[in-house]
Jmol script that loads the backbone (N, CA, C; Angstrom):
load data "model"
ATOM      1  N   MET A   1     -23.455 -21.531 -17.797  1.00  0.00           N
ATOM      2  CA  MET A   1     -22.406 -21.099 -16.896  1.00  0.00           C
ATOM      3  C   MET A   1     -21.067 -21.204 -17.631  1.00  0.00           C
ATOM      4  N   PHE A   2     -20.156 -20.308 -17.316  1.00  0.00           N
ATOM      5  CA  PHE A   2     -18.870 -20.304 -18.008  1.00  0.00           C
ATOM      6  C   PHE A   2     -17.785 -20.995 -17.196  1.00  0.00           C
ATOM      7  N   GLU A   3     -16.758 -21.396 -17.886  1.00  0.00           N
ATOM      8  CA  GLU A   3     -15.631 -22.091 -17.266  1.00  0.00           C
ATOM      9  C   GLU A   3     -14.670 -21.079 -16.645  1.00  0.00           C
ATOM     10  N   VAL A   4     -14.261 -21.309 -15.402  1.00  0.00           N
ATOM     11  CA  VAL A   4     -13.319 -20.422 -14.713  1.00  0.00           C
ATOM     12  C   VAL A   4     -11.906 -20.780 -15.154  1.00  0.00           C
ATOM     13  N   PRO A   5     -11.115 -19.771 -15.567  1.00  0.00           N
ATOM     14  CA  PRO A   5      -9.728 -20.071 -15.958  1.00  0.00           C
ATOM     15  C   PRO A   5      -8.943 -20.696 -14.798  1.00  0.00           C
ATOM     16  N   GLU A   6      -7.970 -21.492 -15.147  1.00  0.00           N
ATOM     17  CA  GLU A   6      -7.160 -22.207 -14.148  1.00  0.00           C
ATOM     18  C   GLU A   6      -6.502 -21.244 -13.159  1.00  0.00           C
ATOM     19  N   ALA A   7      -6.052 -20.079 -13.638  1.00  0.00           N
ATOM     20  CA  ALA A   7      -5.355 -19.116 -12.773  1.00  0.00           C
ATOM     21  C   ALA A   7      -6.276 -18.518 -11.707  1.00  0.00           C
ATOM     22  N   LEU A   8      -7.572 -18.511 -11.948  1.00  0.00           N
ATOM     23  CA  LEU A   8      -8.523 -17.922 -11.004  1.00  0.00           C
ATOM     24  C   LEU A   8      -9.273 -18.957 -10.181  1.00  0.00           C
ATOM     25  N   ARG A   9      -8.838 -20.179 -10.239  1.00  0.00           N
ATOM     26  CA  ARG A   9      -9.531 -21.264  -9.540  1.00  0.00           C
ATOM     27  C   ARG A   9      -9.588 -21.034  -8.029  1.00  0.00           C
ATOM     28  N   SER A  10      -8.563 -20.402  -7.454  1.00  0.00           N
ATOM     29  CA  SER A  10      -8.550 -20.180  -6.009  1.00  0.00           C
ATOM     30  C   SER A  10      -9.653 -19.223  -5.556  1.00  0.00           C
ATOM     31  N   LEU A  11     -10.174 -18.399  -6.471  1.00  0.00           N
ATOM     32  CA  LEU A  11     -11.240 -17.467  -6.111  1.00  0.00           C
ATOM     33  C   LEU A  11     -12.586 -18.166  -5.887  1.00  0.00           C
ATOM     34  N   ARG A  12     -12.648 -19.450  -6.127  1.00  0.00           N
ATOM     35  CA  ARG A  12     -13.869 -20.196  -5.828  1.00  0.00           C
ATOM     36  C   ARG A  12     -14.081 -20.318  -4.325  1.00  0.00           C
ATOM     37  N   SER A  13     -12.995 -20.273  -3.564  1.00  0.00           N
ATOM     38  CA  SER A  13     -13.074 -20.422  -2.116  1.00  0.00           C
ATOM     39  C   SER A  13     -13.543 -19.108  -1.472  1.00  0.00           C
ATOM     40  N   ARG A  14     -14.586 -19.197  -0.661  1.00  0.00           N
ATOM     41  CA  ARG A  14     -15.127 -18.018   0.008  1.00  0.00           C
ATOM     42  C   ARG A  14     -14.086 -17.386   0.931  1.00  0.00           C
ATOM     43  N   ASP A  15     -13.346 -18.197   1.656  1.00  0.00           N
ATOM     44  CA  ASP A  15     -12.338 -17.678   2.578  1.00  0.00           C
ATOM     45  C   ASP A  15     -11.233 -16.942   1.832  1.00  0.00           C
ATOM     46  N   PHE A  16     -10.799 -17.499   0.710  1.00  0.00           N
ATOM     47  CA  PHE A  16      -9.748 -16.838  -0.055  1.00  0.00           C
ATOM     48  C   PHE A  16     -10.239 -15.527  -0.650  1.00  0.00           C
ATOM     49  N   ARG A  17     -11.490 -15.479  -1.112  1.00  0.00           N
ATOM     50  CA  ARG A  17     -12.039 -14.223  -1.646  1.00  0.00           C
ATOM     51  C   ARG A  17     -12.083 -13.154  -0.562  1.00  0.00           C
ATOM     52  N   ALA A  18     -12.455 -13.545   0.656  1.00  0.00           N
ATOM     53  CA  ALA A  18     -12.480 -12.586   1.767  1.00  0.00           C
ATOM     54  C   ALA A  18     -11.066 -12.105   2.079  1.00  0.00           C
ATOM     55  N   PHE A  19     -10.114 -13.029   2.117  1.00  0.00           N
ATOM     56  CA  PHE A  19      -8.723 -12.671   2.369  1.00  0.00           C
ATOM     57  C   PHE A  19      -8.189 -11.749   1.283  1.00  0.00           C
ATOM     58  N   PHE A  20      -8.444 -12.082   0.036  1.00  0.00           N
ATOM     59  CA  PHE A  20      -7.967 -11.293  -1.095  1.00  0.00           C
ATOM     60  C   PHE A  20      -8.565  -9.886  -1.070  1.00  0.00           C
ATOM     61  N   GLY A  21      -9.842  -9.799  -0.780  1.00  0.00           N
ATOM     62  CA  GLY A  21     -10.496  -8.488  -0.685  1.00  0.00           C
ATOM     63  C   GLY A  21      -9.927  -7.649   0.438  1.00  0.00           C
ATOM     64  N   ALA A  22      -9.711  -8.265   1.593  1.00  0.00           N
ATOM     65  CA  ALA A  22      -9.147  -7.539   2.732  1.00  0.00           C
ATOM     66  C   ALA A  22      -7.726  -7.067   2.436  1.00  0.00           C
ATOM     67  N   GLN A  23      -6.924  -7.898   1.799  1.00  0.00           N
ATOM     68  CA  GLN A  23      -5.559  -7.506   1.441  1.00  0.00           C
ATOM     69  C   GLN A  23      -5.556  -6.354   0.438  1.00  0.00           C
ATOM     70  N   THR A  24      -6.483  -6.392  -0.511  1.00  0.00           N
ATOM     71  CA  THR A  24      -6.582  -5.322  -1.503  1.00  0.00           C
ATOM     72  C   THR A  24      -6.915  -4.001  -0.827  1.00  0.00           C
ATOM     73  N   ILE A  25      -7.889  -4.011   0.065  1.00  0.00           N
ATOM     74  CA  ILE A  25      -8.263  -2.792   0.787  1.00  0.00           C
ATOM     75  C   ILE A  25      -7.105  -2.311   1.658  1.00  0.00           C
ATOM     76  N   SER A  26      -6.391  -3.226   2.279  1.00  0.00           N
ATOM     77  CA  SER A  26      -5.246  -2.856   3.107  1.00  0.00           C
ATOM     78  C   SER A  26      -4.149  -2.189   2.278  1.00  0.00           C
ATOM     79  N   GLN A  27      -3.870  -2.716   1.107  1.00  0.00           N
ATOM     80  CA  GLN A  27      -2.848  -2.123   0.239  1.00  0.00           C
ATOM     81  C   GLN A  27      -3.255  -0.733  -0.236  1.00  0.00           C
ATOM     82  N   ILE A  28      -4.521  -0.561  -0.566  1.00  0.00           N
ATOM     83  CA  ILE A  28      -5.001   0.758  -0.969  1.00  0.00           C
ATOM     84  C   ILE A  28      -4.819   1.745   0.181  1.00  0.00           C
ATOM     85  N   GLY A  29      -5.135   1.326   1.394  1.00  0.00           N
ATOM     86  CA  GLY A  29      -4.948   2.182   2.565  1.00  0.00           C
ATOM     87  C   GLY A  29      -3.495   2.539   2.800  1.00  0.00           C
ATOM     88  N   THR A  30      -2.600   1.586   2.581  1.00  0.00           N
ATOM     89  CA  THR A  30      -1.169   1.843   2.754  1.00  0.00           C
ATOM     90  C   THR A  30      -0.687   2.897   1.770  1.00  0.00           C
ATOM     91  N   TYR A  31      -1.101   2.786   0.506  1.00  0.00           N
ATOM     92  CA  TYR A  31      -0.691   3.772  -0.492  1.00  0.00           C
ATOM     93  C   TYR A  31      -1.323   5.125  -0.219  1.00  0.00           C
ATOM     94  N   MET A  32      -2.559   5.143   0.269  1.00  0.00           N
ATOM     95  CA  MET A  32      -3.196   6.415   0.613  1.00  0.00           C
ATOM     96  C   MET A  32      -2.444   7.095   1.748  1.00  0.00           C
ATOM     97  N   LEU A  33      -1.992   6.323   2.728  1.00  0.00           N
ATOM     98  CA  LEU A  33      -1.224   6.885   3.838  1.00  0.00           C
ATOM     99  C   LEU A  33       0.088   7.469   3.345  1.00  0.00           C
ATOM    100  N   SER A  34       0.747   6.786   2.453  1.00  0.00           N
ATOM    101  CA  SER A  34       2.003   7.272   1.905  1.00  0.00           C
ATOM    102  C   SER A  34       1.810   8.598   1.174  1.00  0.00           C
ATOM    103  N   VAL A  35       0.766   8.696   0.371  1.00  0.00           N
ATOM    104  CA  VAL A  35       0.475   9.940  -0.348  1.00  0.00           C
ATOM    105  C   VAL A  35       0.113  11.050   0.643  1.00  0.00           C
ATOM    106  N   ALA A  36      -0.690  10.721   1.649  1.00  0.00           N
ATOM    107  CA  ALA A  36      -1.093  11.719   2.641  1.00  0.00           C
ATOM    108  C   ALA A  36       0.110  12.243   3.428  1.00  0.00           C
ATOM    109  N   GLU A  37       1.037  11.367   3.785  1.00  0.00           N
ATOM    110  CA  GLU A  37       2.237  11.808   4.507  1.00  0.00           C
ATOM    111  C   GLU A  37       3.080  12.745   3.647  1.00  0.00           C
ATOM    112  N   ALA A  38       3.260  12.387   2.387  1.00  0.00           N
ATOM    113  CA  ALA A  38       4.043  13.242   1.493  1.00  0.00           C
ATOM    114  C   ALA A  38       3.352  14.586   1.310  1.00  0.00           C
ATOM    115  N   TRP A  39       2.053  14.570   1.160  1.00  0.00           N
ATOM    116  CA  TRP A  39       1.296  15.801   0.980  1.00  0.00           C
ATOM    117  C   TRP A  39       1.414  16.678   2.223  1.00  0.00           C
ATOM    118  N   LEU A  40       1.332  16.086   3.409  1.00  0.00           N
ATOM    119  CA  LEU A  40       1.450  16.832   4.657  1.00  0.00           C
ATOM    120  C   LEU A  40       2.831  17.464   4.791  1.00  0.00           C
ATOM    121  N   VAL A  41       3.882  16.692   4.508  1.00  0.00           N
ATOM    122  CA  VAL A  41       5.238  17.233   4.587  1.00  0.00           C
ATOM    123  C   VAL A  41       5.402  18.388   3.617  1.00  0.00           C
ATOM    124  N   LEU A  42       4.897  18.240   2.418  1.00  0.00           N
ATOM    125  CA  LEU A  42       5.003  19.308   1.429  1.00  0.00           C
ATOM    126  C   LEU A  42       4.226  20.549   1.859  1.00  0.00           C
ATOM    127  N   SER A  43       3.031  20.356   2.410  1.00  0.00           N
ATOM    128  CA  SER A  43       2.222  21.514   2.807  1.00  0.00           C
ATOM    129  C   SER A  43       2.785  22.214   4.040  1.00  0.00           C
ATOM    130  N   LEU A  44       3.417  21.465   4.946  1.00  0.00           N
ATOM    131  CA  LEU A  44       3.982  22.082   6.149  1.00  0.00           C
ATOM    132  C   LEU A  44       5.325  22.763   5.884  1.00  0.00           C
ATOM    133  N   THR A  45       6.142  22.168   5.030  1.00  0.00           N
ATOM    134  CA  THR A  45       7.495  22.693   4.822  1.00  0.00           C
ATOM    135  C   THR A  45       7.656  23.422   3.499  1.00  0.00           C
ATOM    136  N   ASN A  46       6.768  23.177   2.557  1.00  0.00           N
ATOM    137  CA  ASN A  46       6.866  23.729   1.206  1.00  0.00           C
ATOM    138  C   ASN A  46       8.205  23.371   0.558  1.00  0.00           C
ATOM    139  N   SER A  47       8.716  22.186   0.870  1.00  0.00           N
ATOM    140  CA  SER A  47      10.003  21.740   0.363  1.00  0.00           C
ATOM    141  C   SER A  47       9.878  20.358  -0.273  1.00  0.00           C
ATOM    142  N   PRO A  48       9.999  20.275  -1.592  1.00  0.00           N
ATOM    143  CA  PRO A  48       9.971  18.955  -2.235  1.00  0.00           C
ATOM    144  C   PRO A  48      11.134  18.067  -1.794  1.00  0.00           C
ATOM    145  N   LEU A  49      12.259  18.680  -1.421  1.00  0.00           N
ATOM    146  CA  LEU A  49      13.406  17.904  -0.961  1.00  0.00           C
ATOM    147  C   LEU A  49      13.073  17.141   0.318  1.00  0.00           C
ATOM    148  N   LEU A  50      12.447  17.810   1.265  1.00  0.00           N
ATOM    149  CA  LEU A  50      12.069  17.126   2.504  1.00  0.00           C
ATOM    150  C   LEU A  50      10.982  16.084   2.259  1.00  0.00           C
ATOM    151  N   MET A  51      10.120  16.337   1.283  1.00  0.00           N
ATOM    152  CA  MET A  51       9.076  15.376   0.960  1.00  0.00           C
ATOM    153  C   MET A  51       9.706  14.060   0.488  1.00  0.00           C
ATOM    154  N   GLY A  52      10.768  14.149  -0.309  1.00  0.00           N
ATOM    155  CA  GLY A  52      11.427  12.948  -0.798  1.00  0.00           C
ATOM    156  C   GLY A  52      12.306  12.282   0.239  1.00  0.00           C
ATOM    157  N   ALA A  53      12.750  13.025   1.237  1.00  0.00           N
ATOM    158  CA  ALA A  53      13.680  12.493   2.237  1.00  0.00           C
ATOM    159  C   ALA A  53      12.971  12.026   3.504  1.00  0.00           C
ATOM    160  N   ARG A  54      11.677  11.968   3.509  1.00  0.00           N
ATOM    161  CA  ARG A  54      10.959  11.654   4.742  1.00  0.00           C
ATOM    162  C   ARG A  54      11.172  10.229   5.220  1.00  0.00           C
ATOM    163  N   ARG A  55      11.588   9.307   4.371  1.00  0.00           N
ATOM    164  CA  ARG A  55      11.797   7.912   4.767  1.00  0.00           C
ATOM    165  C   ARG A  55      13.230   7.627   5.219  1.00  0.00           C
ATOM    166  N   ARG A  56      14.136   8.523   5.015  1.00  0.00           N
ATOM    167  CA  ARG A  56      15.540   8.287   5.329  1.00  0.00           C
ATOM    168  C   ARG A  56      15.785   7.884   6.789  1.00  0.00           C
ATOM    169  N   PRO A  57      15.207   8.549   7.807  1.00  0.00           N
ATOM    170  CA  PRO A  57      15.471   8.119   9.198  1.00  0.00           C
ATOM    171  C   PRO A  57      15.039   6.692   9.486  1.00  0.00           C
ATOM    172  N   VAL A  58      13.962   6.237   8.853  1.00  0.00           N
ATOM    173  CA  VAL A  58      13.500   4.864   9.070  1.00  0.00           C
ATOM    174  C   VAL A  58      14.524   3.877   8.528  1.00  0.00           C
ATOM    175  N   ILE A  59      15.064   4.155   7.343  1.00  0.00           N
ATOM    176  CA  ILE A  59      16.073   3.281   6.740  1.00  0.00           C
ATOM    177  C   ILE A  59      17.356   3.303   7.577  1.00  0.00           C
ATOM    178  N   ALA A  60      17.751   4.480   8.059  1.00  0.00           N
ATOM    179  CA  ALA A  60      18.970   4.582   8.855  1.00  0.00           C
ATOM    180  C   ALA A  60      18.843   3.799  10.154  1.00  0.00           C
ATOM    181  N   ARG A  61      17.677   3.837  10.797  1.00  0.00           N
ATOM    182  CA  ARG A  61      17.484   3.097  12.043  1.00  0.00           C
ATOM    183  C   ARG A  61      17.460   1.591  11.795  1.00  0.00           C
ATOM    184  N   ALA A  62      16.957   1.179  10.658  1.00  0.00           N
ATOM    185  CA  ALA A  62      16.852  -0.248  10.370  1.00  0.00           C
ATOM    186  C   ALA A  62      18.220  -0.880  10.107  1.00  0.00           C
ATOM    187  N   THR A  63      19.189  -0.087   9.632  1.00  0.00           N
ATOM    188  CA  THR A  63      20.499  -0.644   9.313  1.00  0.00           C
ATOM    189  C   THR A  63      21.462  -0.603  10.492  1.00  0.00           C
ATOM    190  N   ASN A  64      21.135   0.117  11.529  1.00  0.00           N
ATOM    191  CA  ASN A  64      22.054   0.217  12.686  1.00  0.00           C
ATOM    192  C   ASN A  64      21.885  -0.929  13.634  1.00  0.00           C
TER     193      ASN A  64
END
end "model"
wireframe off; spacefill off
backbone 0.3
color backbone group
């Protein structure tokens, strides 16, 4: 059997491995949603400018 590096010692815990796996899948889903939204905006409007500006209303509402 091989020695586990100190940095990966937390992966010995079953609960942490489950948490880490779930977080990884969640992050992949978040990035997929972001790409899908940009793709949808581009396909509906055919405007790269609107594709890049799709987050602006969210930022404007958060600062008010």
